[in-house]
Wavefront OBJ file of the C-alpha trace (Angstrom):
o trace
v 132.724 40.519 214.455
v 129.393 39.444 213.236
v 127.845 42.637 211.985
v 124.354 41.039 211.719
v 124.177 41.162 215.497
v 125.578 44.657 215.854
v 123.123 47.174 217.253
v 124.325 50.802 217.571
v 123.933 52.399 220.931
v 121.097 54.898 220.715
v 121.944 58.481 221.408
v 119.140 59.660 223.609
v 118.124 63.267 223.236
v 116.199 65.058 225.858
v 112.455 65.299 225.058
v 111.613 68.514 223.229
v 108.250 70.141 223.153
v 107.038 71.651 219.897
v 105.920 75.126 220.774
v 104.787 77.581 218.144
v 104.167 80.644 220.314
v 105.358 84.185 220.718
v 108.127 84.310 223.237
v 109.886 87.058 225.173
v 113.587 87.134 224.346
v 115.997 89.999 224.943
v 119.630 90.539 223.789
v 122.530 91.414 226.127
v 121.555 95.116 225.880
v 118.040 94.413 227.123
v 116.447 95.053 223.674
v 113.503 92.829 222.795
v 113.888 90.307 220.019
v 110.517 89.262 218.678
v 110.467 85.477 218.026
v 108.297 82.515 217.550
v 109.619 79.517 219.404
v 109.737 76.369 217.288
v 110.734 73.997 220.068
v 112.111 74.184 223.546
v 113.830 71.952 226.150
v 115.505 72.497 229.417
v 118.856 72.805 227.422
v 117.776 75.347 224.793
v 115.398 76.470 222.140
v 114.895 76.829 218.447
v 113.118 79.999 217.188
v 112.258 82.109 214.155
v 112.929 85.732 214.575
v 110.103 88.132 213.370
v 112.912 90.569 212.236
v 116.637 89.903 212.216
v 117.888 86.939 214.162
v 120.564 87.461 216.813
v 124.161 86.714 215.805
v 125.946 83.503 216.627
v 127.697 83.710 220.066
v 125.408 86.572 221.137
v 124.125 86.257 224.704
v 120.386 86.354 225.026
v 117.849 86.082 227.918
v 114.619 84.092 227.662
v 111.690 85.114 229.782
v 109.813 81.802 230.493
v 106.063 81.392 230.962
v 106.503 80.627 234.676
v 108.320 83.942 235.362
v 111.846 82.612 235.413
v 114.596 84.070 233.254
v 117.292 82.013 231.647
v 120.469 83.158 229.910
v 121.685 81.483 226.774
v 124.158 81.663 223.922
v 123.078 81.680 220.274
v 124.747 78.611 218.833
v 123.562 78.698 215.204
v 121.695 81.023 212.849
v 120.428 80.547 209.353
v 118.337 83.393 207.949
v 115.789 84.290 210.511
v 116.088 80.858 212.206
v 118.402 80.372 215.241
v 119.160 78.088 218.156
v 119.996 79.008 221.765
v 121.824 76.897 224.306
v 120.694 77.700 227.808
v 123.229 78.289 230.659
v 122.271 75.380 232.814
v 124.993 75.785 235.424
v 123.439 75.858 238.924
l 1 2 3 4 5 6 7 8 9 10 11 12 13 14 15 16 17 18 19 20 21 22 23 24 25 26 27 28 29 30 31 32 33 34 35 36 37 38 39 40 41 42 43 44 45 46 47 48 49 50 51 52 53 54 55 56 57 58 59 60 61 62 63 64 65 66 67 68 69 70 71 72 73 74 75 76 77 78 79 80 81 82 83 84 85 86 87 88 89 90
C-alpha cells in the first residue's frame, strides 16, 4: 500500500456550541446543582460545578432554555468539571 496516498477517514463530531452560562441542573433527588456550562450539543454537555460535581454514573436532569427537560448520565468527572451524556432515546 502506498502510504503517501493514504488519507484517514475523518471522524465527524456533532457541532458543539461554546456556552459559558449558568444552567439549571438537578440530580436524581431533585436537588439543584449549580453549574456553568462550558459547551453543549444535542448529545450532552460539559460543565463546571460551582460546588461539588455530581459523581460518575449519577443521573441528572438538565432544564433547557426553551423549557424542555432532558435526562442524562454523568460520564466523567475531574475535580469540579464533568460531562453528561443525554438520554436521546425517543
